[in-house]
N, C-alpha and C positions, 0 to 999 in steps of 0.2 A: 539835433539832426537825426532823422530816421535811419535805422540800420536793420531793414527788414530781414535780410538773410542772416545777420549776426544773431537775432533772437530766435531763429529757427532751431528745431530739435537736433539737427546735425551739428550745430555748433555747440549746444550743450553737451552733447555726446562726445564731442572733441575735447571739451574741457575735462570731462570725466576720465577720458582715455589718458590724458596728460598727467592728471593727478594720480591715477592709478599707477602710471608708469613710474613716476617718481617715487611713489610709496614703496613699490616692489624693489626698486633700485636701492632704496635706503635699507630695506630689510636684507636684501641679498646683494650687496655691492659687487661681489666677485662675478656674478652673472652678467653684469654690465647691460642691463635691460635697455638703457637709454640708447647705447650704441647699436644694439640689435634693432631697435625701433627705427632709428634713422635709416639704416641700410635696407630695411624692409619697407617700412611705410613711406618714407620720403622718396626713395628711389622709385617705388611703385607709382607714386602720385606724379612724378615727373614723367614717368612712362605713359601714364594715362592722359596727361596733358598734351601729349603729342597726337592724340586722336581728335578729329574734326567732328564736333558734335552737331554741327548745324544740319547735316543730312540725315541724322538719326530721326526715326519715325516714332513707332510705338514704344521703343525701349529708352527714349530720351529722358524721361523723368527718372527712372530707375538708375540708369547710368549716371546721370548728373548727381543724384543723391549719393551714389557709391563714391564718385570722385570728390565730392565735398566732404564726405565723412572722413575720407583717408587724409585729405589735405588739411582739415581743421586743426588737429593737434600739431601739425608741423607748422602752421601759420602762428599758432598760439606759443609754440617754443621760440619762434623768432621774435615774437612781441615780448616775451619775458626778457630776453637779452637786450632789446632796443630800449624798453622802459625801465630796466633794472629790476632785480628781484624784489626789492622792497616795494616799489609801486605796483608791479604786476600782481604780487600775492596779496596785497592790500585790496586791490581791486577785486581779486578772487573772493576774499573773505566777505567783502561788502556785498558782492553779488549773491554769495551763498546765504548770507544771513537776512537778506531783505525779505520782507513778507510778501512782496510783489514779484517774486521770482519768476513767475510764469508770464509776466507782461512786460518786463523790462530786459534789454539786452545787456550783455557783459560790457560792451563798449560804453554804455551809459554810465556804469559805475566807474569804469576806468577813466572816463572824462572828469568825473567828480574828483577822483583821487589825484589826477594830473593837476587839476585847477587848485587843489589844496596845496600841492607841492610848490606851486608857483615857480616852476623851472621851465625857462624859455625853450631850452633844447627839447625837453620832454614834450612840450606843447607842439613844437614842430613835428616831432616823431609821431604824435597822436594824429595830426593833420594828414600826415603822409601815409600812415598805416591803416587808417580807418576803412579804406576800400580794398584791402588786400583780399578779404573774403569774398569779394565779387570778381577776383581775377580767374579767368579760366585757362590761362597759359603760363608755362614755366618761363621766366625771363632767361635770356642768355646774354651774358656779358663777354666782351673780347678785350684781353689785355695785351698791348703791344708795347715793347720797350725798345729804347734807343741804347745800344751797347757801346756808345763812344767812351773815350778815356776821360771826358770832362764831367761826367756824372751820369746818374741813372734817370732817364726820362721815361715816365710812364704815361700811356695814352689808354684810358679805359672808357669803353662805350657800351651802351645797351644795343645788341644786334637786331633784336626783333621788336623794337619799340612800337612799330606801327600795328601790332597785334595785341598790345597790352592795354589794360584799363587803368593800371596804376601810374602814377606820375614819377615816383623815385623808389630806388632800391637801396636799403641799407647794406652796405658791403663791408667786408673786414679783410685784412690780409696780414701776412708775416713774410719775413724774408730769411735767407739762409744766414746772412751776416748777424742779424738781430732776431734769432728765432724765439718766438713766443706764441704757442698755440692755446694760450689762456687769456690773451689780451683781446677783449671783445669791443674795442673801440670801433664805432661805426662811422662810416663816411657815406654821405647820402649822394648816390649816383642818379641823376635824373634823366629821363629819356630824351628830353629836349636839348640836352647839352652833354658834351663829353667832359670827363674828369681828367684834367692834365696835371701831373704833379711831378715837380722836379725835386728829388730828394737831395739832402745836404751830404749824403754819403755815396761812395761808389759801390754799388751792389754787383759783386763778382758771381754771385750764385743765383739761386732760383728765388721766385716769388711765388706764393701760393695764396689765392683768394678763397674766401669763405671758410674761415677758421672753424673747424669741427662741424662744418655743415650747418651753422646756425641759420644762415640766409636761405631763402627759398628761391634759388637760381642755379643755373649751370654756368661753368666757366670754361672759356677757351683761351689758349695763350698763343703767342707767336711761336714758330717752330723751334727757335733757339731756347726759349724758356721750357718748352716741352723736353728737350733734350737735356737741359741742366737737371730737370726733375728726374728724368729717366737715369742719367748718370749716378745721380745721388743715391737712388734706390739700390744701386749695385754696392754701396759702401756698407760697412759693418754697422755703422750707426744710422741706418735708414729708418729705425724706430723713433728717431728723433721727430720725424714727421708724424703727427698724431694719426692714429689708426683710422679715424673717421675721414681724415684728409686723403690717406692712401686709398681707402675705398672710393672716396669721392673722384680722385684722379682716374681710377680704372673706370668707374661708371661714366663719368663725363666723356672720357676719351672714347669709349665704346659707342656711345650714342652720337657723338659728333662724327664718328667715322660712318655710321649708318645714315646720318643726315647729309653726308657729303661735305662736311665742314673740316675734315682732318684726314690726313693720309693714314691709311691703315698700318703703314710700317712704323708710325709713331706709337700706336696703340700696342703693337707687339712688342716694340722696344721697351715700352713701359712695363708691360706685364711679365716680361722675361724674368724679372727679379723674384717672382713669386715662388720659385723653387726653394727660396730661403724664408719665405713668409709662413709663420706658424699661427697667426692670428685669424681666426675664423671670420671676424668682421671684415677684414680686408679681402679674404677669399670669396665672400658672399657675392658681390657684384660680378666676379669672374665667373661664378657658377651660372649666374643669371645670364650673362653674356653668352656663354656657351649653349645655354638653353635656347636663347633667342636664335642663335645661328643654326641650331638643330631644326626648329620650327621653320625658319626661312628655307632651309635646304629641303625639308619635306614638301613645302608648298611649291617650291620650284620643280621638284620631281613629279608632283601631281599635274602641274601645268603642262609640263613637257610630255607626259603620257596622254593628256587630253588632246594635245595637238597631234600626236601621232595617230590617236584613234579617229 
């Protein structure tokens, strides 16, 4: 199968960025370069995905290249966890050592490694992931729970499926009762159907999707789950929630408010815990949110002055 965009320079550059990021992280683990990369690059990529490129004229090519360059290492990071480290890095080594490096795509080598592994689940993952590099929008999933006494019923769906090129999204989640922010078990959520799951346990706490922001998507919850997350952040053990997920919660909530999908009071309730937050990774999306608010305020002021004149 031909993967024209995957073999382009932007994708090769994305792979170099990912490898460089991991290398620096190994040398200076205390700096947590991986975490900084996620809140800077992936959040920026989400933000750029909100722009409509169809009406762009002379700047279309350059803007598109910038978006793809920023997105590429984020997609590769997701692929790494979906395919497992062993398969992903074996594909990378094969890609790097091949003499026809400039004429074959990374996905071509990854397909060969997956075929040798003879793993059905991995083959399905490859079929699902191969067009992610063509995606121009950030998926948004909605999690709605039934809070009855008879069990925890979860309804998960893709909200913007009509704008997406991909067929399925690999999602991960954890719960307050069985907290594990290192379990990257993926569940395939396809845009043509909803994922309905009845758990065998009664979950009295929160549920959080997209563990460590491995997946390339935003998450919205029902108001009760947002409230439970907000309440938990006021506890002394709020750091039980991984810092990347604390950052994700703030970033997702803010942009959902801007898009009109979430009440602003929920966002402010969530971010009120920040007076006890000392990790700059969690603070970063809040700084960007305040920066966006300032820009919007300035534009609103300029428009008002133009009307007066």
